[in-house]
N, CA, C and O atoms as a GROMACS GRO file, in nm:
protein
  604
    1UNK      N    1   8.603   9.972  12.499
    1UNK     CA    2   8.552  10.043  12.382
    1UNK      C    3   8.664  10.120  12.312
    1UNK      O    4   8.657  10.145  12.191
    2UNK      N    5   8.767  10.158  12.387
    2UNK     CA    6   8.878  10.231  12.326
    2UNK      C    7   8.948  10.147  12.220
    2UNK      O    8   8.994  10.201  12.119
    3UNK      N    9   8.955  10.015  12.241
    3UNK     CA   10   9.013   9.928  12.139
    3UNK      C   11   8.933   9.934  12.010
    3UNK      O   12   8.990   9.935  11.901
    4UNK      N   13   8.800   9.938  12.021
    4UNK     CA   14   8.715   9.943  11.903
    4UNK      C   15   8.732  10.077  11.829
    4UNK      O   16   8.727  10.080  11.706
    5UNK      N   17   8.751  10.184  11.903
    5UNK     CA   18   8.774  10.314  11.839
    5UNK      C   19   8.908  10.312  11.767
    5UNK      O   20   8.921  10.370  11.659
    6UNK      N   21   9.007  10.246  11.823
    6UNK     CA   22   9.138  10.236  11.757
    6UNK      C   23   9.127  10.154  11.629
    6UNK      O   24   9.191  10.188  11.529
    7UNK      N   25   9.050  10.047  11.630
    7UNK     CA   26   9.026   9.967  11.508
    7UNK      C   27   8.961  10.055  11.403
    7UNK      O   28   8.999  10.050  11.286
    8UNK      N   29   8.862  10.134  11.443
    8UNK     CA   30   8.796  10.226  11.350
    8UNK      C   31   8.896  10.324  11.291
    8UNK      O   32   8.897  10.347  11.170
    9UNK      N   33   8.979  10.382  11.375
    9UNK     CA   34   9.078  10.480  11.329
    9UNK      C   35   9.177  10.415  11.229
    9UNK      O   36   9.209  10.476  11.127
   10UNK      N   37   9.223  10.296  11.258
   10UNK     CA   38   9.317  10.227  11.168
   10UNK      C   39   9.251  10.196  11.034
   10UNK      O   40   9.312  10.215  10.929
   11UNK      N   41   9.129  10.147  11.038
   11UNK     CA   42   9.058  10.114  10.913
   11UNK      C   43   9.036  10.240  10.830
   11UNK      O   44   9.058  10.238  10.709
   12UNK      N   45   8.992  10.348  10.893
   12UNK     CA   46   8.972  10.474  10.820
   12UNK      C   47   9.104  10.522  10.759
   12UNK      O   48   9.106  10.568  10.645
   13UNK      N   49   9.213  10.513  10.834
   13UNK     CA   50   9.343  10.555  10.781
   13UNK      C   51   9.382  10.470  10.660
   13UNK      O   52   9.438  10.522  10.564
   14UNK      N   53   9.352  10.340  10.665
   14UNK     CA   54   9.381  10.253  10.551
   14UNK      C   55   9.296  10.290  10.430
   14UNK      O   56   9.345  10.287  10.317
   15UNK      N   57   9.171  10.325  10.453
   15UNK     CA   58   9.083  10.368  10.344
   15UNK      C   59   9.138  10.496  10.280
   15UNK      O   60   9.145  10.507  10.158
   16UNK      N   61   9.176  10.593  10.363
   16UNK     CA   62   9.227  10.719  10.311
   16UNK      C   63   9.361  10.702  10.240
   16UNK      O   64   9.387  10.765  10.138
   17UNK      N   65   9.446  10.616  10.295
   17UNK     CA   66   9.575  10.589  10.231
   17UNK      C   67   9.554  10.527  10.093
   17UNK      O   68   9.623  10.562   9.997
   18UNK      N   69   9.459  10.436  10.082
   18UNK     CA   70   9.426  10.375   9.954
   18UNK      C   71   9.376  10.482   9.856
   18UNK      O   72   9.418  10.485   9.741
   19UNK      N   73   9.287  10.567   9.901
   19UNK     CA   74   9.230  10.671   9.815
   19UNK      C   75   9.336  10.769   9.766
   19UNK      O   76   9.325  10.823   9.656
   20UNK      N   77   9.438  10.793   9.846
   20UNK     CA   78   9.547  10.885   9.808
   20UNK      C   79   9.618  10.845   9.679
   20UNK      O   80   9.680  10.929   9.614
   21UNK      N   81   9.610  10.719   9.643
   21UNK     CA   82   9.681  10.669   9.526
   21UNK      C   83   9.608  10.694   9.394
   21UNK      O   84   9.656  10.654   9.288
   22UNK      N   85   9.492  10.760   9.400
   22UNK     CA   86   9.410  10.774   9.281
   22UNK      C   87   9.367  10.918   9.258
   22UNK      O   88   9.353  10.996   9.353
   23UNK      N   89   9.348  10.951   9.132
   23UNK     CA   90   9.299  11.084   9.097
   23UNK      C   91   9.149  11.092   9.128
   23UNK      O   92   9.084  10.990   9.151
   24UNK      N   93   9.097  11.212   9.128
   24UNK     CA   94   8.954  11.231   9.149
   24UNK      C   95   8.873  11.156   9.043
   24UNK      O   96   8.770  11.096   9.073
   25UNK      N   97   8.921  11.162   8.920
   25UNK     CA   98   8.853  11.090   8.812
   25UNK      C   99   8.850  10.939   8.839
   25UNK      O  100   8.747  10.874   8.821
   26UNK      N  101   8.962  10.885   8.884
   26UNK     CA  102   8.968  10.741   8.912
   26UNK      C  103   8.881  10.706   9.033
   26UNK      O  104   8.817  10.600   9.034
   27UNK      N  105   8.877  10.792   9.134
   27UNK     CA  106   8.794  10.767   9.251
   27UNK      C  107   8.646  10.759   9.214
   27UNK      O  108   8.570  10.687   9.278
   28UNK      N  109   8.606  10.835   9.112
   28UNK     CA  110   8.467  10.838   9.068
   28UNK      C  111   8.434  10.734   8.962
   28UNK      O  112   8.317  10.712   8.931
   29UNK      N  113   8.535  10.668   8.905
   29UNK     CA  114   8.512  10.571   8.797
   29UNK      C  115   8.454  10.441   8.854
   29UNK      O  116   8.499  10.390   8.956
   30UNK      N  117   8.353  10.389   8.785
   30UNK     CA  118   8.296  10.259   8.820
   30UNK      C  119   8.354  10.156   8.724
   30UNK      O  120   8.321  10.156   8.605
   31UNK      N  121   8.442  10.070   8.773
   31UNK     CA  122   8.503   9.970   8.684
   31UNK      C  123   8.400   9.870   8.633
   31UNK      O  124   8.297   9.846   8.697
   32UNK      N  125   8.429   9.814   8.520
   32UNK     CA  126   8.341   9.712   8.462
   32UNK      C  127   8.325   9.598   8.562
   32UNK      O  128   8.422   9.552   8.623
   33UNK      N  129   8.202   9.552   8.578
   33UNK     CA  130   8.172   9.444   8.671
   33UNK      C  131   8.137   9.491   8.812
   33UNK      O  132   8.101   9.409   8.897
   34UNK      N  133   8.146   9.620   8.837
   34UNK     CA  134   8.112   9.676   8.968
   34UNK      C  135   7.993   9.770   8.954
   34UNK      O  136   7.964   9.818   8.844
   35UNK      N  137   7.923   9.795   9.064
   35UNK     CA  138   7.810   9.888   9.060
   35UNK      C  139   7.835  10.013   9.144
   35UNK      O  140   7.745  10.095   9.165
   36UNK      N  141   7.959  10.027   9.194
   36UNK     CA  142   7.994  10.148   9.268
   36UNK      C  143   8.142  10.178   9.247
   36UNK      O  144   8.210  10.111   9.169
   37UNK      N  145   8.192  10.278   9.318
   37UNK     CA  146   8.331  10.321   9.298
   37UNK      C  147   8.397  10.350   9.432
   37UNK      O  148   8.334  10.339   9.538
   38UNK      N  149   8.523  10.389   9.427
   38UNK     CA  150   8.597  10.418   9.549
   38UNK      C  151   8.532  10.533   9.626
   38UNK      O  152   8.522  10.528   9.749
   39UNK      N  153   8.490  10.635   9.555
   39UNK     CA  154   8.430  10.752   9.621
   39UNK      C  155   8.302  10.714   9.694
   39UNK      O  156   8.280  10.757   9.807
   40UNK      N  157   8.218  10.635   9.628
   40UNK     CA  158   8.093  10.595   9.693
   40UNK      C  159   8.123  10.515   9.820
   40UNK      O  160   8.058  10.536   9.922
   41UNK      N  161   8.219  10.425   9.815
   41UNK     CA  162   8.253  10.346   9.933
   41UNK      C  163   8.302  10.433  10.047
   41UNK      O  164   8.268  10.408  10.162
   42UNK      N  165   8.381  10.536  10.017
   42UNK     CA  166   8.425  10.629  10.120
   42UNK      C  167   8.305  10.700  10.183
   42UNK      O  168   8.292  10.701  10.306
   43UNK      N  169   8.220  10.757  10.101
   43UNK     CA  170   8.102  10.824  10.154
   43UNK      C  171   8.010  10.729  10.229
   43UNK      O  172   7.951  10.765  10.332
   44UNK      N  173   7.998  10.608  10.179
   44UNK     CA  174   7.909  10.509  10.239
   44UNK      C  175   7.953  10.471  10.380
   44UNK      O  176   7.870  10.462  10.470
   45UNK      N  177   8.082  10.448  10.401
   45UNK     CA  178   8.125  10.411  10.537
   45UNK      C  179   8.104  10.526  10.635
   45UNK      O  180   8.070  10.503  10.751
   46UNK      N  181   8.125  10.649  10.589
   46UNK     CA  182   8.104  10.764  10.677
   46UNK      C  183   7.956  10.778  10.715
   46UNK      O  184   7.923  10.797  10.832
   47UNK      N  185   7.869  10.769  10.616
   47UNK     CA  186   7.726  10.783  10.640
   47UNK      C  187   7.674  10.667  10.725
   47UNK      O  188   7.593  10.687  10.816
   48UNK      N  189   7.719  10.546  10.696
   48UNK     CA  190   7.670  10.430  10.771
   48UNK      C  191   7.708  10.439  10.918
   48UNK      O  192   7.628  10.406  11.005
   49UNK      N  193   7.830  10.484  10.946
   49UNK     CA  194   7.871  10.501  11.086
   49UNK      C  195   7.778  10.600  11.158
   49UNK      O  196   7.742  10.579  11.273
   50UNK      N  197   7.742  10.706  11.089
   50UNK     CA  198   7.651  10.804  11.148
   50UNK      C  199   7.512  10.744  11.171
   50UNK      O  200   7.451  10.766  11.276
   51UNK      N  201   7.462  10.671  11.074
   51UNK     CA  202   7.330  10.610  11.088
   51UNK      C  203   7.326  10.508  11.201
   51UNK      O  204   7.232  10.505  11.280
   52UNK      N  205   7.429  10.423  11.208
   52UNK     CA  206   7.432  10.318  11.310
   52UNK      C  207   7.451  10.374  11.450
   52UNK      O  208   7.383  10.332  11.544
   53UNK      N  209   7.542  10.467  11.465
   53UNK     CA  210   7.574  10.518  11.598
   53UNK      C  211   7.482  10.632  11.641
   53UNK      O  212   7.431  10.631  11.753
   54UNK      N  213   7.461  10.727  11.554
   54UNK     CA  214   7.383  10.846  11.591
   54UNK      C  215   7.235  10.832  11.556
   54UNK      O  216   7.149  10.865  11.637
   55UNK      N  217   7.206  10.783  11.438
   55UNK     CA  218   7.067  10.768  11.398
   55UNK      C  219   6.991  10.673  11.490
   55UNK      O  220   6.879  10.704  11.532
   56UNK      N  221   7.051  10.558  11.523
   56UNK     CA  222   6.984  10.463  11.610
   56UNK      C  223   6.980  10.510  11.755
   56UNK      O  224   6.905  10.456  11.837
   57UNK      N  225   7.058  10.612  11.786
   57UNK     CA  226   7.058  10.671  11.920
   57UNK      C  227   6.976  10.800  11.926
   57UNK      O  228   6.973  10.869  12.028
   58UNK      N  229   6.911  10.833  11.815
   58UNK     CA  230   6.830  10.956  11.805
   58UNK      C  231   6.910  11.081  11.836
   58UNK      O  232   6.860  11.174  11.901
   59UNK      N  233   7.034  11.084  11.790
   59UNK     CA  234   7.121  11.201  11.806
   59UNK      C  235   7.146  11.264  11.669
   59UNK      O  236   7.137  11.194  11.568
   60UNK      N  237   7.176  11.392  11.663
   60UNK     CA  238   7.203  11.458  11.534
   60UNK      C  239   7.323  11.395  11.462
   60UNK      O  240   7.423  11.358  11.524
   61UNK      N  241   7.309  11.385  11.332
   61UNK     CA  242   7.417  11.327  11.250
   61UNK      C  243   7.502  11.437  11.188
   61UNK      O  244   7.460  11.552  11.178
   62UNK      N  245   7.622  11.400  11.148
   62UNK     CA  246   7.721  11.496  11.099
   62UNK      C  247   7.701  11.534  10.952
   62UNK      O  248   7.771  11.623  10.903
   63UNK      N  249   7.608  11.471  10.883
   63UNK     CA  250   7.586  11.498  10.741
   63UNK      C  251   7.443  11.543  10.716
   63UNK      O  252   7.351  11.506  10.788
   64UNK      N  253   7.428  11.624  10.613
   64UNK     CA  254   7.295  11.668  10.571
   64UNK      C  255   7.220  11.548  10.511
   64UNK      O  256   7.282  11.450  10.469
   65UNK      N  257   7.088  11.558  10.508
   65UNK     CA  258   7.006  11.447  10.461
   65UNK      C  259   7.036  11.408  10.316
   65UNK      O  260   7.031  11.290  10.282
   66UNK      N  261   7.068  11.506  10.230
   66UNK     CA  262   7.095  11.471  10.090
   66UNK      C  263   7.222  11.386  10.078
   66UNK      O  264   7.228  11.297   9.993
   67UNK      N  265   7.322  11.411  10.162
   67UNK     CA  266   7.444  11.329  10.161
   67UNK      C  267   7.411  11.190  10.214
   67UNK      O  268   7.455  11.090  10.158
   68UNK      N  269   7.334  11.184  10.321
   68UNK     CA  270   7.294  11.054  10.376
   68UNK      C  271   7.218  10.974  10.271
   68UNK      O  272   7.246  10.855  10.252
   69UNK      N  273   7.125  11.036  10.202
   69UNK     CA  274   7.047  10.966  10.099
   69UNK      C  275   7.135  10.919   9.984
   69UNK      O  276   7.108  10.814   9.925
   70UNK      N  277   7.238  10.994   9.951
   70UNK     CA  278   7.326  10.959   9.838
   70UNK      C  279   7.420  10.844   9.868
   70UNK      O  280   7.470  10.779   9.776
   71UNK      N  281   7.446  10.816   9.997
   71UNK     CA  282   7.548  10.716  10.031
   71UNK      C  283   7.498  10.606  10.124
   71UNK      O  284   7.576  10.519  10.162
   72UNK      N  285   7.373  10.609  10.162
   72UNK     CA  286   7.320  10.508  10.253
   72UNK      C  287   7.307  10.374  10.182
   72UNK      O  288   7.320  10.365  10.060
   73UNK      N  289   7.281  10.270  10.259
   73UNK     CA  290   7.258  10.136  10.206
   73UNK      C  291   7.149  10.143  10.099
   73UNK      O  292   7.047  10.208  10.117
   74UNK      N  293   7.173  10.075   9.989
   74UNK     CA  294   7.076  10.072   9.880
   74UNK      C  295   7.096  10.181   9.777
   74UNK      O  296   7.032  10.179   9.671
   75UNK      N  297   7.184  10.276   9.806
   75UNK     CA  298   7.212  10.382   9.708
   75UNK      C  299   7.321  10.336   9.613
   75UNK      O  300   7.381  10.230   9.631
   76UNK      N  301   7.346  10.417   9.511
   76UNK     CA  302   7.455  10.390   9.417
   76UNK      C  303   7.505  10.526   9.367
   76UNK      O  304   7.436  10.627   9.382
   77UNK      N  305   7.623  10.528   9.310
   77UNK     CA  306   7.674  10.656   9.261
   77UNK      C  307   7.579  10.718   9.159
   77UNK      O  308   7.536  10.653   9.064
   78UNK      N  309   7.548  10.845   9.180
   78UNK     CA  310   7.458  10.920   9.090
   78UNK      C  311   7.533  11.038   9.032
   78UNK      O  312   7.485  11.152   9.039
   79UNK      N  313   7.648  11.015   8.975
   79UNK     CA  314   7.730  11.123   8.923
   79UNK      C  315   7.858  11.136   9.003
   79UNK      O  316   7.874  11.073   9.108
   80UNK      N  317   7.946  11.218   8.954
   80UNK     CA  318   8.077  11.234   9.018
   80UNK      C  319   8.070  11.323   9.140
   80UNK      O  320   7.992  11.418   9.146
   81UNK      N  321   8.153  11.290   9.239
   81UNK     CA  322   8.172  11.373   9.358
   81UNK      C  323   8.285  11.470   9.324
   81UNK      O  324   8.389  11.430   9.272
   82UNK      N  325   8.264  11.600   9.352
   82UNK     CA  326   8.366  11.700   9.318
   82UNK      C  327   8.477  11.703   9.423
   82UNK      O  328   8.467  11.640   9.529
   83UNK      N  329   8.582  11.777   9.392
   83UNK     CA  330   8.700  11.781   9.479
   83UNK      C  331   8.668  11.836   9.617
   83UNK      O  332   8.718  11.786   9.717
   84UNK      N  333   8.585  11.939   9.624
   84UNK     CA  334   8.550  11.998   9.754
   84UNK      C  335   8.479  11.895   9.842
   84UNK      O  336   8.506  11.887   9.962
   85UNK      N  337   8.390  11.818   9.784
   85UNK     CA  338   8.318  11.716   9.861
   85UNK      C  339   8.413  11.605   9.904
   85UNK      O  340   8.404  11.554  10.016
   86UNK      N  341   8.504  11.568   9.816
   86UNK     CA  342   8.603  11.465   9.850
   86UNK      C  343   8.689  11.512   9.967
   86UNK      O  344   8.711  11.436  10.061
   87UNK      N  345   8.736  11.635   9.962
   87UNK     CA  346   8.818  11.688  10.071
   87UNK      C  347   8.738  11.694  10.201
   87UNK      O  348   8.791  11.670  10.309
   88UNK      N  349   8.611  11.727  10.190
   88UNK     CA  350   8.523  11.729  10.307
   88UNK      C  351   8.511  11.587  10.366
   88UNK      O  352   8.518  11.570  10.488
   89UNK      N  353   8.493  11.487  10.281
   89UNK     CA  354   8.486  11.348  10.328
   89UNK      C  355   8.614  11.309  10.400
   89UNK      O  356   8.610  11.244  10.504
   90UNK      N  357   8.728  11.349  10.344
   90UNK     CA  358   8.857  11.316  10.407
   90UNK      C  359   8.864  11.377  10.547
   90UNK      O  360   8.907  11.312  10.642
   91UNK      N  361   8.823  11.500  10.558
   91UNK     CA  362   8.823  11.567  10.689
   91UNK      C  363   8.725  11.498  10.784
   91UNK      O  364   8.757  11.474  10.901
   92UNK      N  365   8.608  11.466  10.734
   92UNK     CA  366   8.505  11.403  10.817
   92UNK      C  367   8.544  11.261  10.859
   92UNK      O  368   8.496  11.211  10.961
   93UNK      N  369   8.628  11.195  10.782
   93UNK     CA  370   8.674  11.061  10.819
   93UNK      C  371   8.744  11.066  10.955
   93UNK      O  372   8.733  10.972  11.034
   94UNK      N  373   8.815  11.174  10.981
   94UNK     CA  374   8.882  11.191  11.111
   94UNK      C  375   8.788  11.254  11.213
   94UNK      O  376   8.782  11.211  11.328
   95UNK      N  377   8.716  11.357  11.170
   95UNK     CA  378   8.631  11.432  11.262
   95UNK      C  379   8.522  11.346  11.324
   95UNK      O  380   8.491  11.361  11.443
   96UNK      N  381   8.464  11.257  11.246
   96UNK     CA  382   8.355  11.175  11.301
   96UNK      C  383   8.405  11.077  11.407
   96UNK      O  384   8.330  11.040  11.497
   97UNK      N  385   8.531  11.036  11.397
   97UNK     CA  386   8.588  10.951  11.502
   97UNK      C  387   8.611  11.032  11.629
   97UNK      O  388   8.578  10.988  11.739
   98UNK      N  389   8.667  11.152  11.613
   98UNK     CA  390   8.689  11.238  11.730
   98UNK      C  391   8.557  11.268  11.800
   98UNK      O  392   8.550  11.265  11.923
   99UNK      N  393   8.454  11.298  11.722
   99UNK     CA  394   8.323  11.328  11.780
   99UNK      C  395   8.266  11.207  11.851
   99UNK      O  396   8.208  11.220  11.959
  100UNK      N  397   8.281  11.090  11.792
  100UNK     CA  398   8.232  10.967  11.855
  100UNK      C  399   8.302  10.946  11.990
  100UNK      O  400   8.236  10.913  12.089
  101UNK      N  401   8.431  10.965  11.994
  101UNK     CA  402   8.506  10.952  12.120
  101UNK      C  403   8.452  11.050  12.225
  101UNK      O  404   8.428  11.012  12.340
  102UNK      N  405   8.435  11.175  12.185
  102UNK     CA  406   8.385  11.277  12.279
  102UNK      C  407   8.245  11.243  12.328
  102UNK      O  408   8.214  11.259  12.447
  103UNK      N  409   8.161  11.197  12.237
  103UNK     CA  410   8.023  11.166  12.275
  103UNK      C  411   8.015  11.042  12.363
  103UNK      O  412   7.928  11.032  12.450
  104UNK      N  413   8.105  10.946  12.342
  104UNK     CA  414   8.111  10.830  12.431
  104UNK      C  415   8.154  10.874  12.571
  104UNK      O  416   8.096  10.832  12.671
  105UNK      N  417   8.256  10.957  12.577
  105UNK     CA  418   8.305  11.009  12.705
  105UNK      C  419   8.196  11.086  12.779
  105UNK      O  420   8.182  11.073  12.901
  106UNK      N  421   8.120  11.164  12.705
  106UNK     CA  422   8.013  11.245  12.764
  106UNK      C  423   7.886  11.163  12.791
  106UNK      O  424   7.787  11.216  12.841
  107UNK      N  425   7.890  11.035  12.757
  107UNK     CA  426   7.776  10.945  12.777
  107UNK      C  427   7.648  10.997  12.710
  107UNK      O  428   7.540  10.995  12.770
  108UNK      N  429   7.664  11.042  12.586
  108UNK     CA  430   7.550  11.096  12.511
  108UNK      C  431   7.460  10.986  12.454
  108UNK      O  432   7.346  11.014  12.417
  109UNK      N  433   7.509  10.864  12.446
  109UNK     CA  434   7.434  10.755  12.384
  109UNK      C  435   7.347  10.685  12.490
  109UNK      O  436   7.375  10.572  12.529
  110UNK      N  437   7.244  10.752  12.534
  110UNK     CA  438   7.156  10.699  12.639
  110UNK      C  439   7.044  10.613  12.582
  110UNK      O  440   7.005  10.513  12.643
  111UNK      N  441   6.992  10.651  12.467
  111UNK     CA  442   6.886  10.574  12.402
  111UNK      C  443   6.947  10.499  12.284
  111UNK      O  444   7.046  10.543  12.226
  112UNK      N  445   6.888  10.386  12.250
  112UNK     CA  446   6.932  10.312  12.132
  112UNK      C  447   6.816  10.227  12.083
  112UNK      O  448   6.758  10.149  12.158
  113UNK      N  449   6.783  10.244  11.955
  113UNK     CA  450   6.676  10.166  11.892
  113UNK      C  451   6.737  10.038  11.836
  113UNK      O  452   6.820  10.044  11.745
  114UNK      N  453   6.697   9.923  11.889
  114UNK     CA  454   6.750   9.795  11.843
  114UNK      C  455   6.731   9.783  11.692
  114UNK      O  456   6.629   9.823  11.637
  115UNK      N  457   6.833   9.725  11.625
  115UNK     CA  458   6.829   9.720  11.479
  115UNK      C  459   6.886   9.588  11.429
  115UNK      O  460   7.003   9.557  11.454
  116UNK      N  461   6.805   9.509  11.358
  116UNK     CA  462   6.856   9.386  11.297
  116UNK      C  463   6.922   9.419  11.161
  116UNK      O  464   6.853   9.466  11.070
  117UNK      N  465   7.050   9.396  11.148
  117UNK     CA  466   7.120   9.428  11.023
  117UNK      C  467   7.092   9.321  10.918
  117UNK      O  468   7.050   9.210  10.950
  118UNK      N  469   7.116   9.356  10.793
  118UNK     CA  470   7.101   9.259  10.684
  118UNK      C  471   7.210   9.152  10.690
  118UNK      O  472   7.198   9.049  10.624
  119UNK      N  473   7.313   9.175  10.767
  119UNK     CA  474   7.422   9.079  10.787
  119UNK      C  475   7.378   8.965  10.878
  119UNK      O  476   7.440   8.859  10.881
  120UNK      N  477   7.270   8.989  10.954
  120UNK     CA  478   7.220   8.888  11.046
  120UNK      C  479   7.253   8.916  11.192
  120UNK      O  480   7.223   8.835  11.279
  121UNK      N  481   7.315   9.030  11.218
  121UNK     CA  482   7.350   9.071  11.354
  121UNK      C  483   7.249   9.175  11.401
  121UNK      O  484   7.219   9.269  11.327
  122UNK      N  485   7.198   9.159  11.521
  122UNK     CA  486   7.109   9.260  11.578
  122UNK      C  487   7.190   9.350  11.669
  122UNK      O  488   7.262   9.304  11.758
  123UNK      N  489   7.178   9.480  11.646
  123UNK     CA  490   7.247   9.578  11.728
  123UNK      C  491   7.156   9.615  11.844
  123UNK      O  492   7.040   9.649  11.825
  124UNK      N  493   7.210   9.607  11.966
  124UNK     CA  494   7.131   9.631  12.087
  124UNK      C  495   7.168   9.760  12.158
  124UNK      O  496   7.089   9.813  12.236
  125UNK      N  497   7.289   9.812  12.132
  125UNK     CA  498   7.338   9.929  12.204
  125UNK      C  499   7.452   9.992  12.125
  125UNK      O  500   7.492   9.941  12.020
  126UNK      N  501   7.503  10.103  12.175
  126UNK     CA  502   7.609  10.173  12.103
  126UNK      C  503   7.734  10.087  12.089
  126UNK      O  504   7.804  10.096  11.988
  127UNK      N  505   7.763  10.005  12.188
  127UNK     CA  506   7.882   9.920  12.180
  127UNK      C  507   7.872   9.821  12.064
  127UNK      O  508   7.967   9.803  11.988
  128UNK      N  509   7.755   9.757  12.050
  128UNK     CA  510   7.739   9.662  11.939
  128UNK      C  511   7.735   9.735  11.806
  128UNK      O  512   7.778   9.680  11.705
  129UNK      N  513   7.685   9.859  11.804
  129UNK     CA  514   7.684   9.938  11.680
  129UNK      C  515   7.826   9.970  11.636
  129UNK      O  516   7.857   9.961  11.518
  130UNK      N  517   7.912  10.008  11.729
  130UNK     CA  518   8.051  10.040  11.696
  130UNK      C  519   8.124   9.915  11.648
  130UNK      O  520   8.198   9.920  11.550
  131UNK      N  521   8.104   9.804  11.716
  131UNK     CA  522   8.168   9.679  11.675
  131UNK      C  523   8.123   9.637  11.536
  131UNK      O  524   8.205   9.599  11.452
  132UNK      N  525   7.993   9.644  11.512
  132UNK     CA  526   7.942   9.608  11.379
  132UNK      C  527   7.992   9.706  11.273
  132UNK      O  528   8.027   9.665  11.162
  133UNK      N  529   7.996   9.833  11.307
  133UNK     CA  530   8.045   9.932  11.211
  133UNK      C  531   8.189   9.900  11.170
  133UNK      O  532   8.225   9.916  11.053
  134UNK      N  533   8.270   9.855  11.264
  134UNK     CA  534   8.408   9.819  11.230
  134UNK      C  535   8.413   9.704  11.130
  134UNK      O  536   8.492   9.706  11.036
  135UNK      N  537   8.328   9.605  11.150
  135UNK     CA  538   8.317   9.496  11.053
  135UNK      C  539   8.275   9.550  10.917
  135UNK      O  540   8.332   9.513  10.815
  136UNK      N  541   8.174   9.636  10.917
  136UNK     CA  542   8.122   9.694  10.794
  136UNK      C  543   8.230   9.773  10.720
  136UNK      O  544   8.245   9.758  10.598
  137UNK      N  545   8.305   9.855  10.792
  137UNK     CA  546   8.410   9.935  10.726
  137UNK      C  547   8.521   9.847  10.672
  137UNK      O  548   8.577   9.875  10.566
  138UNK      N  549   8.554   9.741  10.744
  138UNK     CA  550   8.658   9.648  10.695
  138UNK      C  551   8.611   9.578  10.568
  138UNK      O  552   8.690   9.556  10.476
  139UNK      N  553   8.483   9.541  10.562
  139UNK     CA  554   8.430   9.479  10.440
  139UNK      C  555   8.440   9.576  10.322
  139UNK      O  556   8.476   9.536  10.211
  140UNK      N  557   8.409   9.702  10.346
  140UNK     CA  558   8.416   9.800  10.237
  140UNK      C  559   8.560   9.832  10.199
  140UNK      O  560   8.588   9.862  10.083
  141UNK      N  561   8.652   9.825  10.293
  141UNK     CA  562   8.794   9.839  10.258
  141UNK      C  563   8.833   9.726  10.163
  141UNK      O  564   8.906   9.749  10.067
  142UNK      N  565   8.787   9.606  10.189
  142UNK     CA  566   8.813   9.493  10.098
  142UNK      C  567   8.754   9.518   9.960
  142UNK      O  568   8.818   9.488   9.858
  143UNK      N  569   8.634   9.572   9.956
  143UNK     CA  570   8.572   9.604   9.828
  143UNK      C  571   8.655   9.710   9.755
  143UNK      O  572   8.674   9.702   9.633
  144UNK      N  573   8.704   9.808   9.830
  144UNK     CA  574   8.784   9.914   9.769
  144UNK      C  575   8.915   9.859   9.713
  144UNK      O  576   8.960   9.903   9.608
  145UNK      N  577   8.974   9.764   9.781
  145UNK     CA  578   9.096   9.701   9.730
  145UNK      C  579   9.065   9.630   9.598
  145UNK      O  580   9.143   9.639   9.503
  146UNK      N  581   8.953   9.559   9.593
  146UNK     CA  582   8.913   9.493   9.468
  146UNK      C  583   8.889   9.596   9.358
  146UNK      O  584   8.928   9.574   9.243
  147UNK      N  585   8.826   9.707   9.391
  147UNK     CA  586   8.802   9.813   9.292
  147UNK      C  587   8.933   9.866   9.236
  147UNK      O  588   8.943   9.893   9.116
  148UNK      N  589   9.034   9.882   9.322
  148UNK     CA  590   9.162   9.938   9.274
  148UNK      C  591   9.227   9.846   9.172
  148UNK      O  592   9.295   9.892   9.080
  149UNK      N  593   9.206   9.720   9.187
  149UNK     CA  594   9.266   9.623   9.093
  149UNK      C  595   9.196   9.627   8.958
  149UNK      O  596   9.253   9.587   8.856
  150UNK      N  597   9.072   9.677   8.958
  150UNK     CA  598   8.996   9.685   8.833
  150UNK      C  599   9.012   9.820   8.762
  150UNK      O  600   8.969   9.835   8.648
  151UNK      N  601   9.074   9.916   8.829
  151UNK     CA  602   9.090  10.049   8.766
  151UNK      C  603   9.202  10.048   8.663
  151UNK      O  604   9.230  10.151   8.601
   0.00000   0.00000   0.00000
């Protein structure tokens, strides 16, 4: 499982490195032909990791419900994210990985509600949730790269 956490850490670092190249205005801009932006993708991967790992395990999540609702699957950008929220997301990109590592070590993931993803993969336990989350974050990194080319 440590390998999967390292993949998550590398992907998150790549997402943050990509975001560093853009202003707050650019991060919030929705390019023509797209229905979301760089900022939404950043928030979305953070929220999705919490929903898949913590929500399906009936454990408390790191974000308030309004943030979860704003960035969960099926949502779309509803206005600009301010600088304070962006900085919070950047911090949480690292913090949520550290917390996941600690919670895995402490064996906090005892329960898990099986979940069939829209991708066609059924998640059976925390291990499959982490593996699928890595795939999900890599897909969104690809989307973010495409968005940068349209800005």
